[in-house]
N, C-alpha and C positions, 0 to 999 in steps of 0.2 A: 467552935469546931471549924477547921479549915480544910479546904481541898487543895491538892497539889498534883501537878502534872509535870513530869519530866519527859519531854518529847525528844527522843533520840532517833538517829537515822535508821536503826534496826529494831528498836523497841520503844514503847511507851511504858513508863512507870507511873502509876496513879496511886495517890494516897488520900486517906481521909482520917483526921484525928486532931488532937489538941497540941501535940508536940512530937518530937522524934521518938520518944519512948512509948507513945500511945498513938501509933499510926498503922491503920489497916492498909495493906499494899496489894496491888495486882500488877502483873506484867502482861503487856499486849504487844503482839508483833506490829511493826510499822507497815501497814498496808496502804490502801487508798485512803485519802482524807475522809471520805464518807463513812467507810466501815470503821476505821480506827477511832475517829471522833465519836461516832455513835456508841461504841463500846466503852470508851473512856467516860463519856458523860453519863451513861447508864450506871457505871460503877459509882461515880460520885453521887448520883441521885439515890441509888439504893442504899449505900453505906452511910449516908448522912441523914437519911430520913427527913430531908427538907430542912436541916438545921445548919447548913453551911453559912458562915458569916463572911467568908472571902475565899478566893481561889488564887493560887500562885502558879504561874506557868514558866518553866524554863525550857526553851525550845532550841532545836538545831536551827542554824541560820544559813545565810544572813537574814536578819529580821528588821523591821522598821519600828524603832523605839521612840520616834518623835511624836508626841501627842498632837502637834499642830499639822502633821502630815496627813494627806488624804488616804494614805495607805498604812497609817498607824495600826500596829497589831498584826501585820501580815508577815508571812515568810516570803522572802523576795527571790533572789537569784540562786536558790539552792540547786545543787546537782540532781536532787530528787525531783524530776520533772513534774510528777503528779502534784507535788506540794508547792510549786512555784505560784506566787501571788495568792496563796491560801490565806483567808482572813481568820486567823486563829482566835484572836481576842473577840472578834465579832461573833464567831460561832459559839464560843463559851458564854458570852454575854446574852445571846439569844436564849440560852437554856437556863441561866441562873442570873437573877437580878441581885448580884452582890459585887463588891469591889474586886477588881482583878489586877494582880501584879504580873507583869510580863517582862521577861528578859531572856538573854541567851542561856542555853543549858550550862555553858561553862561559867558564866557569871553566877548562875544559881549555885553551881557546885562550889564556887569560891565563897559564897555566903554561907553555905553549909559548913565548910571547913573553918570559916571564921567563927561561927557560933558554937559548933560542937567538936571541931576536929583539930587539925595540925596547925592552925593559924589563930587560935584563941589568944586574945590580947595583943595581936600583931596589927599595927595600924596600916602598914603598907606591905603588900605581898602580891605575889603572882601565883595563880593556880593554873597548871597546865595538864590537860588530859591527852594521853597518847593511846590510841586504839584504832578503831576503824577509820577515824579521822584524827586530826590534831587541832585542838582549840585551847584558848587561854582566856582567863579573866583576871583583871587587876583591881585590887582594892587600894585606893590612895586616900590617905587621911581618914580611913574608916569608911569611905564611900566607894561604891562601884564606879569605875572609869567607863564613861560612854563616849564623850566627844562627838565627832561628826555623825557616826553611826554606832559602832561599838568595836572593840578590838577584834581583829581576825588574825590572831597570832600564828595560826597554822599556815597562813599564806604569805608570810614574809619570805623575801628572796635571800637565800644563803649561798655561799660559794659551793659550786658543784664541780669537783675534779672529775672530768670525763674519762681520764685515764684510769684512775682508781675505781671509778664507778660509772661505767658507760650506760647504766639504766637511765632512760629518759624521764622517768617520773610518771605518776598516775593521776595527777590533778587535771580534770577536764578544762580548767581555766588557765593554769599556769605551767603545767607539766612538772617542772622541778622546783617548786616552792618547798618549804619545809614539810608540809603535809604530803606533797607529791613524792618526796624522797623517803620519808621516815614513818608513814602511817602503816598500819597492819597490812592492808592490801598491797602496798609498795614492797614490803618485805617478802610477801608471798610471790608476787610477780617476779621479783628479782632473783629469788633463790629457789623457786619452784616448790615450796612447801610453806605452810602457815608457820608463823613465829613460834607457837607453843611446841612445835615438833623439832625445832632447831636446838642442837646441843649448846650448852653454855659456852663452849669453846669454839663455836662456829664463827667464821669471819664476819657474819652478819652483825654481830653485837658490837665490836669496836666501831664499825661504820655507823651503826645506829646511834651509839653514844656520841660520836663526833658530830653528827647532824644535830642532835638534840642540844648538845653543848654550844654549838654555834648560835642556836636560837637563844639559849639562856644568856650567853655573853652579850648579845645585842640588847636584851632587856635589862640586864644588870647595868649596862652603860647608859641606857636611855631612861629607864624608870627608877633605877636605884632601889629595888625592893629590899625590905628587911628580911624576907624569907621567900623561898620558892618551894611550892608544894607540887609534887608530881603524882598524878593519878592516871586512871585508865588501865585497860587490860594489859597493855604492853609493859607497864611500869611495876608489875607485881614482883619480879625478882629483885631482891636487894642488891645482888651483884651488878645488875644493870645500872641502878642508881649510883653505885660506887664508881662504875666506869664513867658515867656522866660527870660526876664530881671531879674526877681526875682530868678529864678533857677540859672542863671549864677552867680549872686552875691554869692549865697550859695555855689556853687561848687568851686569858686575861693577862698572863705573863707578868704578874706583879705590879701592874699599873695602878690598880685601886688598892689603897692602903686601908685595910679594915681587918679587925681581929676575926670577924665572922668568916671572911674569905681565907685568912691565913691560918687560923687555929681551930675554928669551929665549923668547918664546912659540912660536917655531918649533921649539924643543927641548922644549917643555912639552906641546903638543898635536901628536902625531907620527903618521905612518902606520905601520901594522903592517909589520914586516919580513918575516914569514913568509908573508903573503898567505893563500892557500887552504890552506897546510900547517899553520897555527897550531893548528887543532883536533886533527888527527891527531898532531901533535907533543906536544900536551898530554896526549892519551890515552896516549901512550907514557910520559910522566912519571908519570901516575896508575898505570900498571902497575908501573913501577919503585918507586914509593912503597909500593904494596901488597906487593910482594915484600920490600922492606927491612923493613916492619913485621912481616911474618911471621917474618923472620930474627931480629929483635929479640925477639919473643915466644918463639921456640924457644930462643934463647940464655939468656933469663931462666929458663926451665924447667930447663935443664941446670945 
């Protein structure tokens, strides 16, 4: 039995179970670290009856993933001030003496889509979530890409035509990075109403598709993914994904010769299959991986 925590900027999703089909779930608002973590840990404790074998955590970031770092397991420079420098892994470890898998929420969602969703059997792909924020995870040769810290795809710099779009951007760190221009709060600030209330023919959507396609074009050219999976609350309408595909083709302008880009774009840029369950599904995979790693270490000692 595994525990799973998907820590989002607005809510925590916690689960206890053996697999995605057998997972008891609760949703908690993201409040103070003390209150939110107490509620999350109590849920894991009560639903598992002391039988947890590992816990997986997919957290909003940035986070420290380096085991050799003195701040490993912490949320670092997040815009959510109360959570800056919060020792996530240490807090969970103090409550449960079990292996803990820890990664970003979007990396976790990528794992979920790889196991049960739109990227099954795909060795190299990108998962991008577009909602309150924008974040992305990359699977390369079947493994999560980490590198120096971890990908922060929402904060890449993209061209910003100030004449077409004079909005300065909402990112507190960069103003007009991809997240600052194309996340849900940016749409609401720019147009004066939340995205779900905008008509499908509103000028917000061609602009949104353009910004997202700029991001995808950069990653197609640098990471060469075999599939791009789009998730998050803003990516629910199929017509928005269709707009993004059209923009991507125009931006690439025939430079990359690939049948997927030329003929099968609807199978190349695809919606997430797991929807809001992708993150908690991936946290479950992180728990399973942590458990298996511990088993391997124990076997090597024997």
